[in-house]
A tleap script that builds the chain and sets N, CA, C and O, in Angstrom:
source leaprc.protein.ff14SB
mol = sequence {
  NMET ARG THR ILE GLN TYR PHE SER ASP GLU
  TYR LEU GLU ARG MET ARG LYS SER THR PRO
  SER GLN ILE ALA THR PHE LEU GLU ASN TYR
  ARG THR LEU GLN GLY GLU GLU LYS THR ALA
  VAL ARG GLU LYS SER LYS LEU ILE SER LEU
  ARG VAL PRO THR ARG LEU LEU SER MET LEU
  LYS GLU ALA ALA LYS LYS ARG GLN VAL PRO
  TYR GLN SER LEU MET LYS GLN MET LEU GLU
  GLU ALA LEU CGLU
}
set mol.1.N position { 176.590 144.270 216.460 }
set mol.1.CA position { 176.010 143.936 217.742 }
set mol.1.C position { 175.112 142.703 217.576 }
set mol.1.O position { 174.338 142.621 216.622 }
set mol.2.N position { 175.215 141.768 218.485 }
set mol.2.CA position { 174.415 140.555 218.417 }
set mol.2.C position { 173.070 140.746 219.089 }
set mol.2.O position { 172.938 141.506 220.048 }
set mol.3.N position { 172.072 140.042 218.566 }
set mol.3.CA position { 170.734 140.067 219.135 }
set mol.3.C position { 170.694 139.207 220.388 }
set mol.3.O position { 171.315 138.145 220.435 }
set mol.4.N position { 169.976 139.654 221.391 }
set mol.4.CA position { 169.806 138.871 222.616 }
set mol.4.C position { 168.690 137.865 222.387 }
set mol.4.O position { 167.612 138.218 221.907 }
set mol.5.N position { 168.950 136.625 222.730 }
set mol.5.CA position { 167.951 135.579 222.548 }
set mol.5.C position { 167.260 135.302 223.878 }
set mol.5.O position { 167.916 135.071 224.894 }
set mol.6.N position { 165.947 135.328 223.861 }
set mol.6.CA position { 165.158 135.038 225.062 }
set mol.6.C position { 164.500 133.669 224.918 }
set mol.6.O position { 164.078 133.290 223.826 }
set mol.7.N position { 164.416 132.933 226.017 }
set mol.7.CA position { 163.816 131.611 226.005 }
set mol.7.C position { 162.569 131.607 226.878 }
set mol.7.O position { 162.557 132.196 227.959 }
set mol.8.N position { 161.530 130.947 226.408 }
set mol.8.CA position { 160.304 130.848 227.189 }
set mol.8.C position { 160.519 129.898 228.371 }
set mol.8.O position { 161.413 129.052 228.353 }
set mol.9.N position { 159.693 130.055 229.379 }
set mol.9.CA position { 159.766 129.163 230.542 }
set mol.9.C position { 159.527 127.711 230.118 }
set mol.9.O position { 160.168 126.789 230.624 }
set mol.10.N position { 158.597 127.528 229.183 }
set mol.10.CA position { 158.278 126.177 228.675 }
set mol.10.C position { 159.507 125.549 228.025 }
set mol.10.O position { 159.817 124.384 228.275 }
set mol.11.N position { 160.196 126.308 227.204 }
set mol.11.CA position { 161.391 125.811 226.526 }
set mol.11.C position { 162.466 125.443 227.542 }
set mol.11.O position { 163.070 124.375 227.452 }
set mol.12.N position { 162.706 126.331 228.512 }
set mol.12.CA position { 163.727 126.065 229.506 }
set mol.12.C position { 163.399 124.827 230.338 }
set mol.12.O position { 164.290 124.046 230.673 }
set mol.13.N position { 162.133 124.652 230.666 }
set mol.13.CA position { 161.728 123.460 231.422 }
set mol.13.C position { 161.961 122.192 230.608 }
set mol.13.O position { 162.428 121.182 231.133 }
set mol.14.N position { 161.631 122.255 229.325 }
set mol.14.CA position { 161.851 121.097 228.454 }
set mol.14.C position { 163.344 120.776 228.351 }
set mol.14.O position { 163.725 119.605 228.339 }
set mol.15.N position { 164.189 121.804 228.276 }
set mol.15.CA position { 165.621 121.586 228.184 }
set mol.15.C position { 166.185 120.996 229.477 }
set mol.15.O position { 167.138 120.218 229.439 }
set mol.16.N position { 165.605 121.361 230.616 }
set mol.16.CA position { 166.060 120.810 231.900 }
set mol.16.C position { 165.840 119.299 231.962 }
set mol.16.O position { 166.560 118.594 232.668 }
set mol.17.N position { 164.857 118.809 231.232 }
set mol.17.CA position { 164.536 117.387 231.244 }
set mol.17.C position { 165.329 116.597 230.200 }
set mol.17.O position { 165.149 115.385 230.081 }
set mol.18.N position { 166.198 117.265 229.448 }
set mol.18.CA position { 166.971 116.600 228.399 }
set mol.18.C position { 167.963 115.618 228.989 }
set mol.18.O position { 168.534 115.849 230.055 }
set mol.19.N position { 168.157 114.520 228.279 }
set mol.19.CA position { 169.160 113.535 228.688 }
set mol.19.C position { 170.534 114.011 228.200 }
set mol.19.O position { 170.613 114.857 227.309 }
set mol.20.N position { 171.609 113.476 228.774 }
set mol.20.CA position { 172.944 113.848 228.288 }
set mol.20.C position { 173.110 113.587 226.791 }
set mol.20.O position { 173.775 114.356 226.097 }
set mol.21.N position { 172.514 112.517 226.298 }
set mol.21.CA position { 172.588 112.205 224.870 }
set mol.21.C position { 171.876 113.274 224.037 }
set mol.21.O position { 172.387 113.690 222.997 }
set mol.22.N position { 170.702 113.717 224.490 }
set mol.22.CA position { 169.968 114.758 223.777 }
set mol.22.C position { 170.751 116.072 223.792 }
set mol.22.O position { 170.769 116.791 222.793 }
set mol.23.N position { 171.390 116.385 224.904 }
set mol.23.CA position { 172.184 117.614 224.998 }
set mol.23.C position { 173.373 117.540 224.045 }
set mol.23.O position { 173.673 118.511 223.350 }
set mol.24.N position { 174.051 116.391 224.009 }
set mol.24.CA position { 175.192 116.218 223.111 }
set mol.24.C position { 174.757 116.364 221.653 }
set mol.24.O position { 175.451 116.995 220.856 }
set mol.25.N position { 173.613 115.782 221.307 }
set mol.25.CA position { 173.089 115.897 219.945 }
set mol.25.C position { 172.770 117.340 219.614 }
set mol.25.O position { 173.100 117.817 218.528 }
set mol.26.N position { 172.128 118.041 220.542 }
set mol.26.CA position { 171.808 119.447 220.328 }
set mol.26.C position { 173.076 120.261 220.082 }
set mol.26.O position { 173.134 121.057 219.145 }
set mol.27.N position { 174.091 120.062 220.924 }
set mol.27.CA position { 175.329 120.821 220.782 }
set mol.27.C position { 176.045 120.506 219.468 }
set mol.27.O position { 176.590 121.407 218.831 }
set mol.28.N position { 176.047 119.258 219.065 }
set mol.28.CA position { 176.668 118.870 217.797 }
set mol.28.C position { 175.927 119.503 216.621 }
set mol.28.O position { 176.550 120.008 215.687 }
set mol.29.N position { 174.592 119.474 216.671 }
set mol.29.CA position { 173.802 120.101 215.611 }
set mol.29.C position { 174.042 121.610 215.563 }
set mol.29.O position { 174.135 122.193 214.483 }
set mol.30.N position { 174.140 122.234 216.725 }
set mol.30.CA position { 174.400 123.672 216.788 }
set mol.30.C position { 175.761 123.992 216.175 }
set mol.30.O position { 175.905 124.943 215.406 }
set mol.31.N position { 176.761 123.175 216.533 }
set mol.31.CA position { 178.101 123.377 215.985 }
set mol.31.C position { 178.082 123.244 214.468 }
set mol.31.O position { 178.709 124.033 213.762 }
set mol.32.N position { 177.366 122.249 213.974 }
set mol.32.CA position { 177.248 122.038 212.533 }
set mol.32.C position { 176.572 123.233 211.864 }
set mol.32.O position { 177.026 123.708 210.823 }
set mol.33.N position { 175.492 123.714 212.465 }
set mol.33.CA position { 174.785 124.858 211.896 }
set mol.33.C position { 175.667 126.095 211.878 }
set mol.33.O position { 175.621 126.866 210.919 }
set mol.34.N position { 176.462 126.301 212.907 }
set mol.34.CA position { 177.359 127.456 212.941 }
set mol.34.C position { 178.366 127.360 211.811 }
set mol.34.O position { 178.703 128.364 211.183 }
set mol.35.N position { 178.848 126.154 211.552 }
set mol.35.CA position { 179.766 125.949 210.429 }
set mol.35.C position { 179.090 126.232 209.104 }
set mol.35.O position { 179.700 126.816 208.207 }
set mol.36.N position { 177.833 125.824 208.969 }
set mol.36.CA position { 177.073 126.078 207.736 }
set mol.36.C position { 176.861 127.566 207.531 }
set mol.36.O position { 176.927 128.056 206.403 }
set mol.37.N position { 176.604 128.301 208.631 }
set mol.37.CA position { 176.384 129.738 208.509 }
set mol.37.C position { 177.648 130.431 208.032 }
set mol.37.O position { 177.576 131.347 207.212 }
set mol.38.N position { 178.795 130.017 208.524 }
set mol.38.CA position { 180.050 130.618 208.087 }
set mol.38.C position { 180.295 130.313 206.617 }
set mol.38.O position { 180.756 131.174 205.868 }
set mol.39.N position { 179.985 129.082 206.202 }
set mol.39.CA position { 180.134 128.698 204.808 }
set mol.39.C position { 179.156 129.477 203.933 }
set mol.39.O position { 179.502 129.920 202.838 }
set mol.40.N position { 177.931 129.638 204.430 }
set mol.40.CA position { 176.905 130.342 203.656 }
set mol.40.C position { 177.295 131.792 203.399 }
set mol.40.O position { 176.897 132.369 202.387 }
set mol.41.N position { 178.068 132.385 204.300 }
set mol.41.CA position { 178.497 133.766 204.102 }
set mol.41.C position { 179.421 133.839 202.895 }
set mol.41.O position { 179.353 134.792 202.119 }
set mol.42.N position { 180.273 132.851 202.732 }
set mol.42.CA position { 181.223 132.844 201.622 }
set mol.42.C position { 180.592 132.355 200.325 }
set mol.42.O position { 180.966 132.807 199.243 }
set mol.43.N position { 179.655 131.450 200.425 }
set mol.43.CA position { 179.057 130.823 199.246 }
set mol.43.C position { 177.676 131.413 198.986 }
set mol.43.O position { 176.848 131.504 199.893 }
set mol.44.N position { 177.438 131.812 197.748 }
set mol.44.CA position { 176.138 132.365 197.397 }
set mol.44.C position { 175.068 131.284 197.437 }
set mol.44.O position { 175.336 130.110 197.182 }
set mol.45.N position { 173.878 131.695 197.755 }
set mol.45.CA position { 172.722 130.797 197.738 }
set mol.45.C position { 171.728 131.308 196.718 }
set mol.45.O position { 171.692 132.500 196.412 }
set mol.46.N position { 170.930 130.408 196.199 }
set mol.46.CA position { 169.913 130.762 195.213 }
set mol.46.C position { 168.577 130.246 195.706 }
set mol.46.O position { 168.446 129.072 196.053 }
set mol.47.N position { 167.594 131.116 195.737 }
set mol.47.CA position { 166.249 130.735 196.126 }
set mol.47.C position { 165.609 129.926 195.007 }
set mol.47.O position { 165.599 130.356 193.854 }
set mol.48.N position { 165.073 128.751 195.346 }
set mol.48.CA position { 164.408 127.917 194.350 }
set mol.48.C position { 163.021 127.528 194.867 }
set mol.48.O position { 162.724 127.638 196.057 }
set mol.49.N position { 162.203 127.080 193.951 }
set mol.49.CA position { 160.900 126.539 194.303 }
set mol.49.C position { 160.938 125.059 193.971 }
set mol.49.O position { 161.364 124.676 192.881 }
set mol.50.N position { 160.504 124.236 194.887 }
set mol.50.CA position { 160.607 122.796 194.709 }
set mol.50.C position { 159.331 122.142 195.201 }
set mol.50.O position { 158.909 122.367 196.335 }
set mol.51.N position { 158.726 121.348 194.369 }
set mol.51.CA position { 157.539 120.598 194.783 }
set mol.51.C position { 157.988 119.262 195.365 }
set mol.51.O position { 158.733 118.507 194.740 }
set mol.52.N position { 157.514 118.993 196.574 }
set mol.52.CA position { 157.892 117.776 197.283 }
set mol.52.C position { 156.600 117.098 197.737 }
set mol.52.O position { 155.713 117.764 198.272 }
set mol.53.N position { 156.482 115.794 197.534 }
set mol.53.CA position { 155.281 115.103 198.020 }
set mol.53.C position { 155.074 115.352 199.520 }
set mol.53.O position { 156.031 115.358 200.295 }
set mol.54.N position { 153.845 115.551 199.906 }
set mol.54.CA position { 153.501 115.881 201.292 }
set mol.54.C position { 154.068 114.873 202.278 }
set mol.54.O position { 154.598 115.254 203.322 }
set mol.55.N position { 153.960 113.596 201.958 }
set mol.55.CA position { 154.473 112.541 202.844 }
set mol.55.C position { 155.974 112.688 203.040 }
set mol.55.O position { 156.466 112.565 204.162 }
set mol.56.N position { 156.707 112.949 201.961 }
set mol.56.CA position { 158.161 113.105 202.040 }
set mol.56.C position { 158.533 114.334 202.874 }
set mol.56.O position { 159.457 114.281 203.686 }
set mol.57.N position { 157.817 115.429 202.671 }
set mol.57.CA position { 158.078 116.639 203.443 }
set mol.57.C position { 157.810 116.402 204.935 }
set mol.57.O position { 158.568 116.865 205.787 }
set mol.58.N position { 156.746 115.693 205.238 }
set mol.58.CA position { 156.438 115.377 206.634 }
set mol.58.C position { 157.545 114.537 207.265 }
set mol.58.O position { 157.932 114.763 208.411 }
set mol.59.N position { 158.042 113.579 206.514 }
set mol.59.CA position { 159.126 112.724 207.019 }
set mol.59.C position { 160.391 113.555 207.259 }
set mol.59.O position { 161.084 113.369 208.259 }
set mol.60.N position { 160.678 114.465 206.340 }
set mol.60.CA position { 161.845 115.325 206.474 }
set mol.60.C position { 161.726 116.229 207.694 }
set mol.60.O position { 162.678 116.382 208.460 }
set mol.61.N position { 160.551 116.825 207.869 }
set mol.61.CA position { 160.335 117.706 209.022 }
set mol.61.C position { 160.454 116.938 210.333 }
set mol.61.O position { 160.999 117.458 211.306 }
set mol.62.N position { 159.958 115.721 210.368 }
set mol.62.CA position { 160.054 114.901 211.581 }
set mol.62.C position { 161.514 114.559 211.879 }
set mol.62.O position { 161.943 114.608 213.032 }
set mol.63.N position { 162.272 114.216 210.846 }
set mol.63.CA position { 163.698 113.913 211.036 }
set mol.63.C position { 164.445 115.147 211.536 }
set mol.63.O position { 165.316 115.039 212.399 }
set mol.64.N position { 164.108 116.310 211.001 }
set mol.64.CA position { 164.756 117.556 211.427 }
set mol.64.C position { 164.394 117.880 212.873 }
set mol.64.O position { 165.235 118.333 213.650 }
set mol.65.N position { 163.147 117.643 213.218 }
set mol.65.CA position { 162.701 117.905 214.594 }
set mol.65.C position { 163.476 117.029 215.582 }
set mol.65.O position { 163.883 117.505 216.642 }
set mol.66.N position { 163.681 115.754 215.242 }
set mol.66.CA position { 164.434 114.853 216.111 }
set mol.66.C position { 165.877 115.308 216.267 }
set mol.66.O position { 166.483 115.131 217.323 }
set mol.67.N position { 166.425 115.898 215.202 }
set mol.67.CA position { 167.804 116.385 215.231 }
set mol.67.C position { 167.898 117.813 215.766 }
set mol.67.O position { 168.992 118.337 215.975 }
set mol.68.N position { 166.742 118.431 215.983 }
set mol.68.CA position { 166.655 119.811 216.471 }
set mol.68.C position { 167.356 120.784 215.529 }
set mol.68.O position { 168.104 121.661 215.962 }
set mol.69.N position { 167.098 120.614 214.232 }
set mol.69.CA position { 167.619 121.530 213.214 }
set mol.69.C position { 166.476 121.929 212.299 }
set mol.69.O position { 165.484 121.206 212.202 }
set mol.70.N position { 166.594 123.064 211.625 }
set mol.70.CA position { 165.566 123.456 210.654 }
set mol.70.C position { 165.522 122.447 209.503 }
set mol.70.O position { 166.562 121.946 209.077 }
set mol.71.N position { 164.331 122.151 209.005 }
set mol.71.CA position { 164.208 121.112 207.983 }
set mol.71.C position { 164.905 121.495 206.690 }
set mol.71.O position { 165.415 120.619 205.991 }
set mol.72.N position { 164.943 122.782 206.349 }
set mol.72.CA position { 165.609 123.180 205.119 }
set mol.72.C position { 167.122 122.995 205.235 }
set mol.72.O position { 167.779 122.637 204.258 }
set mol.73.N position { 167.673 123.236 206.419 }
set mol.73.CA position { 169.103 122.992 206.640 }
set mol.73.C position { 169.405 121.504 206.515 }
set mol.73.O position { 170.416 121.117 205.929 }
set mol.74.N position { 168.529 120.675 207.065 }
set mol.74.CA position { 168.710 119.234 206.951 }
set mol.74.C position { 168.627 118.800 205.489 }
set mol.74.O position { 169.402 117.951 205.046 }
set mol.75.N position { 167.699 119.374 204.749 }
set mol.75.CA position { 167.562 119.029 203.334 }
set mol.75.C position { 168.842 119.370 202.569 }
set mol.75.O position { 169.306 118.570 201.756 }
set mol.76.N position { 169.413 120.543 202.819 }
set mol.76.CA position { 170.659 120.938 202.158 }
set mol.76.C position { 171.789 119.986 202.540 }
set mol.76.O position { 172.581 119.582 201.687 }
set mol.77.N position { 171.863 119.632 203.809 }
set mol.77.CA position { 172.905 118.716 204.264 }
set mol.77.C position { 172.763 117.360 203.572 }
set mol.77.O position { 173.756 116.781 203.132 }
set mol.78.N position { 171.539 116.856 203.476 }
set mol.78.CA position { 171.293 115.567 202.820 }
set mol.78.C position { 171.653 115.622 201.333 }
set mol.78.O position { 172.223 114.677 200.789 }
set mol.79.N position { 171.317 116.729 200.691 }
set mol.79.CA position { 171.673 116.879 199.265 }
set mol.79.C position { 173.190 116.856 199.084 }
set mol.79.O position { 173.704 116.173 198.198 }
set mol.80.N position { 173.895 117.599 199.918 }
set mol.80.CA position { 175.359 117.627 199.816 }
set mol.80.C position { 175.949 116.239 200.026 }
set mol.80.O position { 176.815 115.806 199.266 }
set mol.81.N position { 175.480 115.540 201.058 }
set mol.81.CA position { 175.998 114.204 201.345 }
set mol.81.C position { 175.708 113.234 200.202 }
set mol.81.O position { 176.547 112.400 199.865 }
set mol.82.N position { 174.519 113.344 199.606 }
set mol.82.CA position { 174.168 112.443 198.511 }
set mol.82.C position { 175.018 112.692 197.255 }
set mol.82.O position { 175.271 111.779 196.469 }
set mol.83.N position { 175.441 113.923 197.090 }
set mol.83.CA position { 176.202 114.264 195.888 }
set mol.83.C position { 177.715 114.104 196.047 }
set mol.83.O position { 178.453 114.176 195.064 }
set mol.84.N position { 178.173 113.889 197.267 }
set mol.84.CA position { 179.618 113.729 197.493 }
set mol.84.C position { 180.100 112.340 197.155 }
set mol.84.O position { 181.288 112.049 197.291 }
savepdb mol mol.pdb
quit
């Protein structure tokens, strides 16, 4: 059974003001994340501890926020792309 997701009035109002480009980006990121979740089910993950300079982490979080994805997911995506 799937969990029901509830949205705050503030969130819904912010989404109503989204441009078509922002909506397209959100949907593409969501599609990508869904693909990652399916892959993650098949592929094992390992919890690691990583020290990252504060400035670099802030930059990563800001980039993730603009893409509307979790920063750790963005970090994994960037690592994969860099190693391919």
